C-alpha positions as CSV (number, residue, x, y, z in Angstrom):
1,M,-120.5,-6.5,-55.7
2,K,-117.1,-5.4,-57.7
3,A,-115.5,-2.9,-55.2
4,N,-112.8,-0.7,-56.8
5,V,-109.8,-1.5,-54.5
6,L,-106.2,-0.4,-54.1
7,S,-104.4,-2.9,-52.0
8,I,-101.5,-1.8,-49.7
9,V,-99.2,-4.6,-48.6
10,L,-96.7,-3.2,-45.6
11,G,-93.3,-4.4,-46.0
12,G,-92.8,-4.4,-42.1
13,G,-90.0,-3.1,-39.9
14,R,-86.7,-4.6,-38.8
15,G,-88.0,-8.0,-37.9
16,T,-85.9,-8.5,-35.0
17,R,-87.9,-11.3,-33.5
18,L,-87.1,-13.3,-36.8
19,F,-83.4,-12.8,-36.5
20,P,-81.2,-14.2,-38.0
21,L,-83.7,-14.9,-40.9
22,T,-84.1,-11.2,-41.3
23,Y,-80.5,-10.3,-41.0
24,S,-80.0,-9.6,-44.8
25,R,-83.9,-9.7,-45.8
26,S,-87.1,-8.3,-44.8
27,K,-89.7,-10.3,-43.1
28,P,-92.2,-10.6,-46.2
29,A,-89.1,-11.8,-48.2
30,V,-88.3,-14.8,-45.8
31,P,-88.9,-18.2,-47.8
32,I,-91.6,-20.5,-46.7
33,A,-92.8,-23.9,-47.5
34,G,-89.7,-24.5,-49.7
35,K,-90.5,-22.3,-52.7
36,Y,-92.5,-19.2,-51.5
37,R,-91.8,-15.8,-50.0
38,L,-94.2,-14.7,-47.2
39,V,-95.1,-11.7,-49.3
40,D,-96.6,-14.1,-51.9
41,I,-99.6,-14.8,-49.4
42,P,-101.2,-11.4,-49.2
43,I,-100.6,-10.8,-52.9
44,S,-102.1,-14.2,-54.1
45,N,-105.0,-13.4,-51.7
46,C,-105.6,-10.2,-53.3
47,L,-105.3,-11.6,-57.0
48,N,-107.5,-14.6,-56.0
49,S,-110.1,-12.1,-54.9
50,G,-110.0,-10.3,-58.2
51,Y,-108.1,-7.2,-56.8
52,N,-105.1,-6.7,-59.0
53,K,-104.1,-3.2,-58.0
54,I,-101.5,-3.8,-55.6
55,M,-98.5,-1.7,-53.8
56,V,-95.9,-3.2,-51.6
57,L,-94.4,-0.7,-49.4
58,T,-90.8,-1.4,-48.5
59,Q,-88.0,0.1,-46.4
60,F,-85.7,-2.3,-44.3
61,N,-83.4,-4.8,-46.2
62,S,-85.6,-4.6,-49.1
63,A,-83.3,-5.5,-52.1
64,S,-84.3,-9.2,-52.1
65,L,-88.1,-8.5,-51.6
66,N,-87.9,-6.0,-54.5
67,S,-86.1,-8.4,-56.7
68,H,-88.7,-11.2,-55.8
69,I,-91.6,-8.9,-56.8
70,K,-90.2,-7.7,-60.0
71,N,-89.5,-11.1,-61.1
72,S,-92.7,-12.6,-60.0
73,Y,-95.5,-10.5,-60.8
74,H,-96.3,-9.6,-64.4
75,F,-99.5,-8.6,-66.1
76,D,-100.2,-8.5,-69.8
77,I,-100.5,-5.1,-71.8
78,F,-104.2,-5.2,-71.8
79,S,-104.6,-5.5,-68.2
80,R,-104.8,-2.7,-65.6
81,G,-103.3,-4.8,-62.8
82,F,-99.9,-4.3,-61.3
83,V,-97.8,-5.1,-58.2
84,D,-95.8,-2.3,-57.8
85,I,-92.9,-1.5,-55.3
86,L,-93.0,1.7,-53.4
87,A,-89.9,2.3,-51.3
88,A,-89.5,4.4,-48.5
89,E,-87.9,7.8,-49.7
90,Q,-86.7,11.1,-48.5
91,N,-87.9,14.2,-50.2
92,V,-87.5,18.1,-49.9
93,D,-90.8,18.2,-47.5
94,D,-89.9,15.1,-45.4
95,E,-86.7,13.7,-44.8
96,S,-87.9,10.9,-42.4
97,W,-88.2,7.3,-43.1
98,Y,-91.5,5.5,-42.2
99,Q,-92.4,5.6,-38.5
100,G,-95.1,3.2,-38.5
101,T,-97.9,1.5,-40.3
102,A,-100.0,4.5,-40.6
103,D,-96.9,6.6,-41.6
104,A,-96.0,4.5,-44.3
105,V,-99.4,4.7,-46.0
106,R,-99.6,8.2,-45.1
107,Q,-96.4,9.3,-47.0
108,S,-97.4,7.0,-49.9
109,M,-100.7,8.9,-50.5
110,K,-99.3,11.1,-53.1
111,H,-98.2,8.1,-55.2
112,M,-101.7,6.5,-54.7
113,N,-103.4,9.4,-56.0
114,K,-102.8,8.7,-59.5
115,Y,-104.9,5.4,-59.3
116,D,-108.5,5.2,-59.3
117,Y,-110.0,3.5,-56.3
118,D,-112.7,3.9,-53.7
119,Y,-111.4,1.7,-50.9
120,V,-107.9,1.1,-49.6
121,L,-107.4,-2.6,-48.5
122,I,-104.2,-2.6,-46.2
123,L,-102.3,-5.8,-45.4
124,S,-99.6,-7.1,-43.5
125,G,-96.7,-8.9,-45.5
126,D,-95.8,-11.6,-42.8
127,Q,-99.1,-13.4,-42.1
128,L,-100.1,-17.1,-43.2
129,Y,-103.8,-17.4,-44.2
130,Q,-106.1,-17.7,-47.3
131,M,-109.0,-15.2,-47.3
132,D,-111.5,-14.0,-49.8
133,F,-111.2,-10.2,-49.6
134,R,-114.5,-9.9,-51.5
135,E,-116.4,-11.2,-48.5
136,L,-114.6,-8.5,-46.3
137,L,-115.3,-5.7,-48.9
138,D,-119.1,-6.8,-49.2
139,F,-119.5,-7.0,-45.3
140,H,-118.0,-3.4,-45.4
141,C,-120.2,-1.9,-47.9
142,K,-123.4,-3.7,-46.8
143,N,-122.9,-2.1,-43.3
144,E,-121.9,1.0,-44.6
145,G,-118.6,1.1,-42.8
146,D,-116.0,3.9,-42.7
147,I,-113.5,1.5,-41.4
148,T,-113.6,-2.4,-41.3
149,I,-110.9,-4.4,-39.1
150,A,-110.7,-8.1,-40.0
151,T,-110.8,-10.0,-36.7
152,I,-110.0,-13.4,-35.2
153,P,-110.9,-15.0,-32.1
154,V,-107.9,-15.9,-29.9
155,N,-107.3,-17.4,-26.6
156,A,-106.1,-15.8,-23.1
157,K,-102.6,-16.9,-23.8
158,D,-102.1,-15.1,-27.3
159,A,-104.4,-12.1,-26.4
160,P,-101.7,-9.9,-25.1
161,G,-99.6,-10.1,-28.3
162,F,-102.5,-8.3,-30.2
163,G,-104.8,-5.5,-30.6
164,I,-108.0,-6.7,-28.7
165,L,-111.5,-5.1,-29.4
166,K,-115.0,-5.5,-28.4
167,S,-118.1,-5.0,-30.8
168,D,-121.9,-4.8,-30.4
169,E,-124.3,-7.3,-32.0
170,E,-124.3,-5.4,-35.5
171,G,-120.5,-5.5,-35.4
172,N,-119.8,-2.0,-34.4
173,I,-116.4,-1.8,-32.5
174,T,-117.2,0.0,-29.2
175,S,-113.6,-0.3,-27.6
176,F,-110.2,-1.2,-28.5
177,I,-106.8,-1.7,-26.7
178,E,-103.5,-2.6,-27.9
179,K,-101.6,-5.5,-26.4
180,P,-103.5,-5.7,-23.1
181,S,-101.9,-7.1,-20.0
182,S,-102.9,-10.2,-18.7
183,D,-104.6,-8.9,-15.3
184,I,-107.4,-7.0,-17.4
185,L,-108.1,-9.6,-19.9
186,G,-111.4,-10.6,-18.3
187,E,-112.9,-7.3,-19.1
188,W,-112.4,-7.9,-23.0
189,K,-114.2,-11.2,-23.7
190,S,-116.4,-10.8,-26.9
191,E,-119.2,-12.7,-28.5
192,V,-117.9,-15.2,-30.7
193,S,-119.1,-18.4,-32.5
194,E,-119.8,-21.4,-30.3
195,K,-116.9,-23.2,-32.2
196,S,-114.4,-20.5,-31.2
197,R,-115.9,-20.5,-27.5
198,N,-115.4,-24.1,-27.2
199,E,-111.9,-23.8,-28.2
200,G,-111.3,-21.1,-25.4
201,K,-111.1,-18.3,-28.0
202,E,-113.2,-15.5,-26.5
203,Y,-111.2,-12.5,-27.3
204,L,-111.4,-10.6,-30.6
205,A,-107.9,-9.6,-32.2
206,S,-107.1,-7.3,-35.1
207,M,-105.6,-9.2,-37.9
208,G,-103.8,-6.1,-39.1
209,I,-106.1,-6.2,-42.1
210,Y,-108.1,-2.9,-42.7
211,V,-110.7,-1.5,-45.2
212,F,-110.9,2.1,-45.4
213,N,-113.0,4.4,-47.6
214,K,-110.8,6.5,-49.5
215,N,-112.2,9.9,-48.4
216,V,-112.2,8.7,-44.8
217,L,-108.5,7.4,-44.9
218,K,-107.4,11.1,-46.3
219,K,-109.6,12.8,-43.7
220,L,-108.2,10.8,-40.9
221,F,-104.6,11.5,-42.0
222,E,-105.5,15.2,-42.2
223,E,-106.7,15.1,-38.5
224,N,-104.5,12.6,-36.7
225,D,-100.7,12.7,-36.9
226,G,-100.3,9.3,-35.2
227,D,-97.8,6.8,-36.8
228,D,-99.5,3.7,-36.2
229,F,-102.8,2.3,-37.2
230,G,-103.4,0.0,-34.2
231,K,-102.2,2.2,-31.5
232,D,-103.2,5.7,-32.9
233,L,-105.6,5.8,-35.7
234,I,-108.1,2.9,-34.8
235,P,-108.4,3.9,-31.2
236,A,-109.2,7.6,-32.4
237,S,-111.9,6.3,-34.9
238,I,-114.0,4.3,-32.4
239,G,-117.0,6.3,-31.7
240,N,-116.4,9.0,-34.3
241,L,-116.7,6.9,-37.6
242,T,-118.4,3.8,-38.3
243,T,-115.7,1.2,-37.3
244,L,-116.6,-2.5,-38.0
245,S,-115.5,-5.9,-37.0
246,F,-115.4,-8.7,-39.5
247,Q,-114.9,-12.0,-37.8
248,Y,-112.7,-14.3,-39.6
249,E,-112.9,-18.2,-38.7
250,G,-110.3,-19.7,-40.8
251,Y,-106.8,-20.5,-40.2
252,W,-104.3,-17.6,-39.8
253,T,-101.1,-16.9,-38.0
254,D,-98.9,-14.0,-37.6
255,I,-95.2,-15.1,-38.6
256,G,-93.5,-12.9,-35.9
257,T,-91.1,-15.4,-34.0
258,I,-88.8,-18.0,-35.0
259,D,-91.0,-20.4,-33.0
260,S,-94.1,-19.6,-34.9
261,F,-92.4,-19.6,-38.3
262,Y,-91.0,-23.2,-37.7
263,E,-94.4,-24.5,-36.4
264,A,-96.4,-23.0,-39.5
265,N,-93.8,-24.5,-42.0
266,L,-93.6,-27.8,-40.5
267,D,-97.3,-28.1,-40.1
268,L,-97.7,-28.0,-44.0
269,C,-96.1,-31.5,-43.7
270,Q,-99.0,-33.1,-41.8
271,D,-101.9,-35.1,-43.5
272,F,-104.3,-32.3,-43.1
273,P,-102.4,-29.1,-42.5
274,K,-104.2,-26.1,-41.2
275,F,-103.0,-23.9,-44.2
276,N,-103.8,-25.7,-47.5
277,L,-101.2,-25.4,-50.5
278,F,-103.4,-27.7,-52.6
279,S,-106.6,-25.6,-52.6
280,T,-108.5,-24.2,-55.8
281,S,-106.9,-20.6,-54.8
282,P,-103.2,-21.1,-55.7
283,I,-100.3,-19.2,-54.1
284,Y,-98.4,-17.5,-56.7
285,T,-94.6,-16.9,-56.7
286,R,-91.6,-16.5,-59.2
287,A,-91.6,-19.1,-62.0
288,R,-88.1,-20.7,-61.9
289,M,-87.3,-22.9,-64.8
290,L,-85.7,-25.6,-62.7
291,P,-85.5,-29.3,-63.1
292,P,-87.9,-31.8,-61.2
293,S,-86.3,-32.9,-57.8
294,K,-84.4,-36.2,-57.7
295,I,-84.5,-38.7,-55.0
296,L,-82.1,-41.6,-54.7
297,G,-82.9,-44.4,-52.2
298,S,-84.1,-42.2,-49.4
299,Y,-86.8,-43.0,-46.8
300,V,-89.2,-40.1,-47.2
301,S,-92.2,-39.4,-44.8
302,K,-94.4,-36.3,-44.3
303,A,-92.0,-34.0,-46.6
304,I,-92.4,-31.3,-49.0
305,F,-89.7,-30.9,-51.6
306,G,-89.0,-27.8,-53.6
307,D,-87.7,-27.8,-57.4
308,G,-84.3,-28.9,-58.5
309,C,-83.3,-30.9,-55.5
310,I,-80.7,-33.9,-55.6
311,V,-81.5,-35.9,-52.5
312,M,-79.4,-39.2,-51.7
313,A,-80.1,-39.0,-47.9
314,D,-81.0,-42.0,-45.9
315,K,-84.0,-40.5,-44.3
316,I,-86.1,-37.2,-44.8
317,E,-89.1,-36.9,-42.2
318,N,-91.4,-34.1,-41.1
319,S,-89.2,-31.7,-43.1
320,I,-89.3,-29.2,-45.9
321,I,-86.7,-29.4,-48.4
322,G,-86.3,-26.1,-50.5
323,N,-85.2,-25.2,-54.1
324,R,-81.9,-26.6,-55.1
325,T,-80.9,-28.5,-52.0
326,R,-78.6,-31.1,-52.4
327,I,-78.3,-33.8,-49.7
328,D,-75.5,-36.5,-49.8
329,R,-75.7,-40.2,-49.0
330,G,-76.1,-41.3,-45.2
331,S,-77.7,-38.3,-44.2
332,T,-80.9,-37.9,-41.8
333,I,-83.1,-34.8,-41.8
334,V,-86.0,-34.8,-39.3
335,N,-88.3,-31.9,-38.0
336,S,-86.5,-29.4,-39.9
337,Y,-86.9,-26.7,-42.7
338,V,-83.8,-26.7,-45.0
339,M,-84.5,-23.5,-47.4
340,G,-82.0,-24.8,-50.2
341,A,-79.9,-22.5,-52.3
342,D,-80.0,-19.6,-55.0
343,Y,-77.6,-21.1,-57.3
344,Y,-76.1,-24.6,-58.2
345,Q,-72.5,-25.3,-57.3
346,D,-70.0,-26.0,-60.2
347,T,-69.3,-29.6,-60.7
348,E,-65.6,-29.0,-61.0
349,E,-65.6,-27.2,-57.5
350,I,-67.6,-29.8,-55.9
351,I,-64.9,-32.4,-57.0
352,S,-62.1,-29.8,-55.8
353,H,-63.9,-29.4,-52.4
354,D,-64.3,-33.1,-51.9
355,R,-60.7,-33.8,-52.6
356,A,-59.6,-30.9,-50.2
357,G,-62.1,-32.0,-47.5
358,K,-64.0,-28.9,-47.6
359,P,-67.8,-28.6,-47.4
360,N,-69.9,-28.4,-50.5
361,L,-73.2,-26.1,-51.1
362,G,-75.8,-28.4,-49.4
363,I,-75.6,-31.0,-46.8
364,G,-72.6,-33.6,-46.9
365,K,-72.5,-37.2,-46.1
366,Y,-73.7,-38.8,-42.9
367,V,-75.2,-35.5,-41.4
368,Y,-77.8,-35.5,-38.9
369,I,-80.1,-32.6,-38.4
370,D,-83.1,-32.3,-35.9
371,K,-85.3,-29.3,-34.8
372,A,-83.4,-26.8,-37.3
373,I,-83.8,-24.2,-39.9
374,I,-81.3,-24.3,-42.6
375,D,-81.2,-20.8,-44.2
376,K,-80.0,-20.5,-47.8
377,N,-76.8,-21.3,-49.5
378,C,-75.3,-23.1,-46.5
379,Y,-72.3,-25.1,-46.9
380,I,-72.5,-28.3,-44.4
381,G,-69.5,-30.7,-44.2
382,D,-69.6,-34.5,-43.6
383,N,-70.4,-36.0,-40.2
384,V,-72.0,-32.7,-38.9
385,R,-74.6,-33.0,-36.2
386,I,-77.1,-30.3,-35.7
387,I,-79.7,-30.9,-33.1
388,G,-82.1,-28.4,-31.4
389,G,-84.1,-28.8,-28.1
390,K,-86.0,-26.9,-25.5
391,H,-83.0,-27.4,-23.1
392,L,-80.9,-25.2,-25.1
393,P,-80.3,-21.7,-24.2
394,D,-81.0,-18.7,-26.5
395,G,-77.9,-17.5,-28.3
396,D,-76.3,-15.9,-31.2
397,Y,-73.0,-17.3,-32.7
398,D,-70.9,-16.9,-35.8
399,T,-72.7,-19.6,-37.8
400,H,-75.9,-20.0,-36.1
401,S,-78.4,-18.8,-33.5
402,I,-80.6,-20.8,-31.0
403,K,-84.1,-19.5,-30.6
404,D,-86.8,-21.4,-28.5
405,G,-84.7,-24.6,-28.8
406,I,-84.5,-24.2,-32.6
407,V,-81.3,-24.1,-34.1
408,V,-81.1,-21.6,-37.1
409,L,-78.1,-21.7,-39.4
410,K,-77.4,-18.4,-40.9
411,K,-77.5,-17.7,-44.5
412,G,-74.4,-18.7,-46.2
413,A,-72.9,-20.4,-43.2
414,V,-69.9,-22.8,-43.6
415,I,-70.0,-25.7,-41.2
416,Q,-66.7,-27.7,-41.0
417,P,-66.8,-31.6,-41.2
418,G,-67.4,-33.2,-37.7
419,T,-68.9,-30.2,-36.1
420,H,-71.6,-30.6,-33.6
421,I,-74.3,-27.9,-32.8
422,G,-76.8,-28.4,-30.0
423,G,-77.5,-31.7,-29.1
């Protein structure tokens, strides 16, 4: 069935749990896998599913996200497809900014009315997964749903961080609770596949992916002034509307913390990663006219390189090296994500910095980095050591933060030669 779908990608809130990566950018704009942004995931899933009417709602730190979308997604003049940015706005009727997921969509309805659509597909901009949304829409239509929530089985450890629901044998959701405490979890076990049950995943969690019939969504907004789908509109719909659970068994992770971001990225370096970048469903992003990466005399194992890198390091292992990264000789990068740079440093400036003993853009000579995230445009001098570990307490400093034992160098940080961080 060819459904007439308008897709809404939510740009997210302040992203405080991903600080300092979200200090100057929104969550969906955070770079992943060396060359993409998180927002590329839901947009690519939509395009690969044949749904090319996409709106991205933005609010906090949206400049880099807006720029990325503007420079990445273009359709020819004969296509009706688009990826439009819809920024939060004040007007004569409402001076408030978005107060939650539902409020963001509610305030955007006046702009959505100019498009022809029958279903609204609502997505988060900060998740990592590959899903054919046509299967979700087929399930929704076949079962005559008013609302369908994509759900995924999770274990008891992860369940308190999600909206948890129960459904009957036909997939009708019978009850829903937002982020339940551990002491009541036993009441919320659901029927899941044998594979999930064997893995201890017996709780159905909302993925934050929703399908609404167009008229149902409009009616909900007229009758319910709640600001959030998970806290307000979804619980109010159960028992009153046909609210369905679509169980998804593939890989999915919510990039909500530094630890989850770090683990999801480094997993991409493994022989058989959970998220397959090399599938027949491509991840789309900005096409940069960069040269191929150049690697000179380095030992490399389980590493991913972006474009335009110049690498003279001794060793790169279990790490991601982003676009335009420059790593000088004698350096070692292990278990780390180096995001790269937005520009190249001028050759004359490099020579001048070398003479003055100042750090250059990228990673200098004889640097050792382990269990770290190096944000973009960092200047790391010679003989620097950056070593993370679970023994390190969380903290925020001028040039870096430490979260869950991971050292996160801030965007544009300058680390003087001989500096030791962590260890």
